[in-house]
C-alpha positions in Angstrom: 68.6 9.6 -16.1 72.2 9.6 -15.1 74.2 11.9 -17.5 76.1 9.0 -18.9 77.4 9.3 -22.5 77.9 6.0 -24.3 78.6 4.9 -27.9 75.7 3.9 -30.0 75.2 2.5 -33.6 74.4 5.0 -36.2 71.3 3.0 -37.1 69.9 3.5 -33.6 66.3 4.8 -33.7 66.5 8.4 -32.4 62.9 8.7 -31.7 61.3 11.6 -29.8 62.8 10.9 -26.4 63.6 14.3 -24.9 66.0 12.7 -22.3 68.4 11.3 -24.9 70.7 13.5 -27.1 72.6 12.1 -30.0 75.8 13.7 -31.0 78.2 12.9 -33.8 81.4 11.2 -32.8 83.8 12.9 -35.1 83.5 16.3 -36.7 86.0 17.5 -39.2 88.6 15.1 -37.9 88.1 16.1 -34.3 86.9 13.4 -31.6 83.8 15.0 -29.9 84.4 13.0 -26.8 88.2 13.8 -26.0 88.9 16.6 -28.6 91.8 14.7 -30.1 92.6 15.4 -33.7 92.1 12.0 -35.6 95.3 10.9 -37.3 95.4 9.4 -40.9 96.4 6.0 -39.6 93.8 5.7 -36.9 91.7 3.5 -39.1 89.8 0.2 -38.7 90.5 -2.6 -41.1 87.4 -1.6 -43.0 89.2 2.0 -43.4 86.8 3.7 -41.0 88.4 6.4 -38.9 88.2 5.9 -35.1 89.7 7.7 -32.0 92.6 5.9 -30.5 93.0 8.4 -27.7 89.9 7.6 -25.8 89.3 4.0 -27.2 89.7 2.7 -23.6 86.3 4.2 -22.6 84.5 2.6 -25.7 85.7 2.8 -29.2 84.2 5.5 -31.1 84.2 5.7 -35.0 82.8 8.0 -37.6 79.9 5.5 -38.2 78.8 5.8 -34.5 76.9 8.3 -32.2 77.5 9.6 -28.9 74.3 8.9 -27.0 74.0 11.3 -24.0 71.4 10.5 -21.4 70.3 14.0 -20.2 70.6 14.5 -16.5 67.3 15.5 -15.0 67.9 14.5 -11.4 65.6 15.5 -8.5 67.3 13.8 -5.5 65.4 13.4 -2.2 66.6 15.3 0.8 69.4 13.4 2.6 68.3 11.6 5.8 68.5 13.2 9.0 71.8 13.0 10.8 73.5 12.1 7.4 76.4 14.6 8.3 78.3 13.2 11.3 81.5 15.3 11.4 81.9 16.6 14.9 85.3 18.3 14.5 86.0 22.1 14.3 87.7 24.2 11.8 90.3 26.9 12.8 89.3 30.4 12.4 91.4 30.7 9.2 89.7 27.5 7.8 86.3 28.8 8.8 86.9 32.1 6.9 88.1 30.3 3.8 85.3 27.8 3.9 82.7 30.4 4.3 84.0 32.4 1.3 84.1 29.4 -0.9 80.6 28.4 0.1 79.4 32.0 -0.6 81.0 32.0 -4.0 79.5 28.6 -5.0 76.0 29.8 -4.0 76.7 32.8 -6.4 77.6 30.3 -9.0 81.2 31.7 -9.1 84.0 29.1 -9.7 86.4 28.8 -6.9 90.1 28.0 -6.6 91.4 27.1 -3.2 95.2 27.8 -3.0 96.5 26.1 0.2 99.6 24.6 1.3 100.0 21.0 1.9 98.5 19.8 5.2 96.2 22.9 5.4 93.2 20.8 6.0 91.6 21.2 2.7 89.3 18.3 3.1 87.7 19.4 6.1 87.3 22.8 4.5 85.1 21.1 2.0 82.6 19.6 4.3 80.4 22.6 4.7 80.2 22.9 0.8 79.4 19.1 0.3 76.8 19.3 3.0 75.2 22.3 1.4 75.4 20.7 -2.1 73.8 17.5 -1.0 70.9 19.3 0.9 70.2 21.4 -2.2 69.9 18.4 -4.3 72.9 19.0 -6.5 74.9 16.1 -8.0 78.6 16.3 -7.2 81.7 14.7 -8.9 84.9 14.8 -6.7 87.7 14.2 -9.2 91.5 14.2 -9.3 94.1 13.3 -12.0 95.6 10.9 -9.5 94.0 7.6 -8.5 96.1 7.4 -5.1 94.2 10.7 -4.1 90.7 9.1 -4.8 91.8 6.1 -2.9 92.8 8.0 0.1 90.1 10.8 0.1 87.0 9.0 -0.5 86.9 7.0 2.7 88.0 10.1 4.6 85.1 12.1 3.3 82.5 9.4 3.5 83.3 8.6 7.0 81.4 11.8 7.6 78.6 11.6 5.2 76.2 8.7 5.6 74.8 8.5 2.0 75.4 6.1 -1.0 78.4 7.0 -3.3 80.2 5.7 -6.2 84.1 5.3 -6.8 85.2 5.2 -10.5 88.8 4.6 -11.7 90.7 2.2 -14.0 91.7 -0.1 -11.4 88.4 -1.3 -10.1 85.4 -2.8 -11.9 83.1 -0.1 -12.9 80.1 0.4 -10.6 76.9 1.3 -12.4 75.0 2.7 -9.4 73.4 6.1 -9.8 74.4 8.1 -6.9 74.4 11.9 -6.0 78.1 11.8 -5.2 80.9 10.2 -7.2 84.6 10.0 -6.6 86.5 9.5 -9.8 89.8 9.9 -11.6 89.4 12.7 -14.2 89.6 10.4 -17.2 86.3 8.9 -16.0 84.6 12.2 -16.9 84.9 11.0 -20.6 81.8 9.0 -19.8 79.6 11.9 -18.7 77.8 14.7 -20.4 76.3 17.7 -18.6 75.9 15.6 -15.6 77.2 17.4 -12.4 76.2 20.6 -10.6 79.4 20.7 -8.3 82.7 19.5 -9.7 85.6 19.4 -7.1 88.9 19.0 -8.7 91.6 17.9 -6.2 95.3 18.4 -7.0 94.2 20.4 -9.9 97.9 21.1 -11.1 98.9 17.4 -11.2 99.7 15.2 -14.2 97.9 14.2 -16.3 95.5 17.2 -16.2 98.3 19.7 -16.2 98.5 21.1 -19.9 96.1 18.4 -21.1 93.5 20.1 -23.5 91.5 16.9 -23.9 91.0 16.5 -20.0 90.1 20.1 -19.6 87.6 19.7 -22.4 86.1 16.7 -20.5 85.8 18.8 -17.4 83.8 21.5 -19.4 81.6 18.7 -21.0 80.4 17.3 -17.6 79.1 20.7 -16.4 75.4 21.0 -16.1 73.8 24.3 -17.0 73.7 25.4 -13.2 77.3 24.0 -12.3 80.1 25.4 -10.4 83.7 24.2 -10.2 86.1 24.2 -7.3 89.8 23.7 -7.9 92.1 22.8 -5.1 96.0 23.0 -5.2 99.1 23.5 -3.3 101.0 24.6 -6.4 99.7 26.7 -9.3 100.2 25.3 -12.8 100.2 27.4 -15.9 96.5 26.3 -16.5 95.4 27.5 -13.1 97.4 30.9 -13.4 95.5 31.3 -16.8 92.1 31.0 -15.1 93.2 33.6 -12.6 94.7 35.9 -15.0 91.4 35.9 -17.0 89.4 36.2 -13.8 87.5 32.9 -14.4 87.9 31.9 -10.7 87.7 33.5 -7.3 91.0 32.7 -5.5 91.0 31.7 -1.8 94.2 31.5 -0.1 95.1 29.4 2.8 98.8 29.4 3.5 99.0 27.9 6.9 98.7 24.3 8.1 95.7 23.4 10.2 97.9 22.9 13.2 99.5 26.3 12.9 103.1 25.0 12.7 105.4 26.2 9.9 106.1 24.1 6.8 109.3 22.0 7.3 111.9 23.2 4.8 114.2 21.2 2.6 117.8 20.5 4.1 120.3 20.6 1.4 123.2 18.2 2.0 126.0 18.4 -0.8 127.8 15.2 -1.1 131.1 14.2 -3.1 129.8 11.2 -4.9 126.6 10.1 -6.6 124.5 7.8 -4.4 124.7 5.1 -7.0 128.5 4.9 -6.3 128.2 5.3 -2.4 125.3 6.3 -0.2 125.7 9.6 1.6 128.1 9.1 4.5 125.5 10.1 7.2 122.4 8.2 5.8 123.1 5.3 8.3 123.1 7.8 11.1 119.8 9.2 9.9 118.1 5.7 9.9 119.6 4.8 13.4 118.4 8.1 14.8 114.9 8.2 13.3 113.1 4.9 13.7 110.1 6.5 11.8 108.8 5.8 8.4 111.0 6.9 5.6 110.0 7.8 2.0 112.9 7.9 -0.4 112.4 9.6 -3.6 114.3 8.9 -6.9 113.4 10.2 -10.3 113.6 7.0 -12.3 111.8 3.6 -11.9 115.1 1.9 -13.0 116.6 3.5 -9.7 114.4 1.8 -7.2 115.9 -1.5 -6.9 119.5 0.0 -6.8 118.8 2.2 -3.8 116.8 -0.7 -2.1 119.8 -3.0 -2.5 122.2 -0.3 -1.1 120.0 0.4 2.0 119.8 -3.5 2.7 123.5 -3.6 2.4 123.7 -1.3 5.5 122.6 -4.4 7.6 120.3 -2.2 9.8 117.5 -4.9 9.8 115.2 -2.4 8.0 112.2 -3.5 6.0 112.4 -1.8 2.5 110.0 -1.9 -0.4 109.6 -0.2 -3.7 106.7 1.6 -5.1 106.2 2.9 -8.6 103.4 3.4 -11.3 104.3 -0.2 -12.2 103.5 -1.6 -8.8 100.3 -3.5 -8.7 100.0 -3.7 -5.0 101.0 0.0 -4.3 97.9 0.6 -2.1 99.0 -2.4 0.2 102.6 -1.3 0.6 101.5 2.2 1.5 99.3 0.8 4.3 102.2 -1.3 5.5 104.4 1.8 5.8 101.5 3.6 7.6 101.2 0.6 9.9 104.9 0.2 10.7 105.2 -3.0 8.9 107.6 -1.3 6.4 110.4 1.1 7.6 111.4 2.5 4.2 109.5 3.0 1.0 111.6 3.9 -2.1 109.5 5.5 -4.7 109.2 7.8 -7.7 107.1 11.0 -7.9 104.1 8.8 -8.2 103.9 9.4 -4.3 104.6 13.1 -4.6 101.0 13.9 -3.4 97.7 12.2 -2.2 99.2 10.4 0.8 99.4 11.3 4.5 101.7 9.4 6.9 102.2 10.3 10.4 105.8 11.3 11.4 107.3 10.4 7.9 110.8 11.4 7.1 111.8 12.3 3.5 115.0 11.8 1.5 115.2 13.2 -2.1 118.0 11.9 -4.4 119.3 13.3 -7.6 117.5 16.7 -7.1 120.3 18.6 -8.6 120.0 16.7 -12.0 116.9 18.8 -13.2 114.6 15.7 -13.1 112.1 17.3 -10.6 109.9 20.3 -11.2 109.4 23.0 -8.7 105.9 21.8 -8.2 107.1 18.2 -7.6 109.7 19.4 -5.1 107.1 21.4 -3.1 104.6 18.6 -3.1 107.3 15.9 -1.8 108.2 18.5 0.9 104.7 18.7 1.7 104.5 15.1 2.8 106.4 15.9 5.9 105.2 17.5 9.2 101.5 17.1 8.5 100.6 15.5 11.9 100.0 17.8 14.7 101.9 15.5 17.1 105.0 15.4 14.7 105.0 18.8 12.9 108.8 19.1 12.2 109.9 16.3 10.0 113.0 16.1 8.0 113.3 16.6 4.2 116.9 15.8 3.2 118.1 16.6 -0.3 121.3 14.7 -1.1 123.0 16.3 -4.1 126.4 16.9 -5.6 125.6 20.5 -6.4 123.5 23.2 -4.6 121.4 24.4 -7.5 119.5 27.6 -8.1 116.3 25.5 -8.2 116.9 24.1 -4.7 117.5 27.5 -3.4 114.4 28.7 -4.9 112.4 26.1 -3.3 113.7 26.9 0.1 112.9 30.6 -0.4 109.3 29.7 -1.5 108.8 27.6 1.7 110.5 30.4 3.7 108.2 33.0 2.2 105.0 30.9 3.0 106.3 30.6 6.5 106.8 34.4 6.8 103.4 35.4 5.5 101.0 32.5 6.2 98.0 34.9 6.1 98.6 36.4 2.8 
């Protein structure tokens, strides 16, 4: 069976099938799939209570059951030469990869705390190879769909096996495979299904602070499971796991190419960019004919900054991307391929994308609209390519704030002690 959890009618014949477990949907006004407290007005026309929070994944009400297909997998050994990666890890990467693998074999949950651009994906390869050969079922999940889009083809270029991708923007695949890539909300559809769960960008919204999604993570764990969290910035949830010694922490505070992290350049300007663009921005675009990403805090700001850049008459191709952009993936590819020069965006692209030689501009960073984690992730988009390790991260602001100086000091601290 496949570890799926589906909604079934209460009148279903339970029978004696040991591979199926029936669970109540709502117990004491708590949804047993997403842990939401059922509100009084969450009622159907016939006055039956239902869960509004997870209705997207199949509406459940108090007259239904959660039918769980018990996972009893016995996967065949993968074919010879299924693992095709012929690259090499750095000594630091090798040490961290070995420690993670050793911990997973002991069934000790792991947390990989690594700077952006440290090569986390390649560090995972030995762990994934071991789990596949050991017959374990793997879920690679992330809170962000952009991460899943980018990471799945990168990993599967080196593993010649069948796999499934699940997220809200594609028609669901029903294939039963040993390895799946999914956004974290898709875990609502499983129960005790996976032996190794890899959580990429474990600090990111919407997982950060979301009790329901953490419950979903717990629900999909088999009785022999281990979890591997990966992050470049520690959320309060992850700090709590560390404090209560629920994970072993592996640090990798150096990029794979060995160069230091580019730090933010704070440029104080007299006027808000909405009134007038910074005086040197034309010069920046003329000097750096590379791809640029410009971050603004609000979707409503995107067209405004795009129009102002076009008014410079530099013959630059400019596009906007936000959570509301249906062709977001296409525009990112165009930036990578040089068909777009500047991409104006919100924090939707703070993580999960790698673009060679990209230069960064952050606007309104002195207005308190970006978290520390967001600013660190944005800065981490720059300098990731071994051939272009010294990208620009220019922060235009009207005031040099304590937060911006704190971000500079954090990055300086990592660069001073990369092996801590």
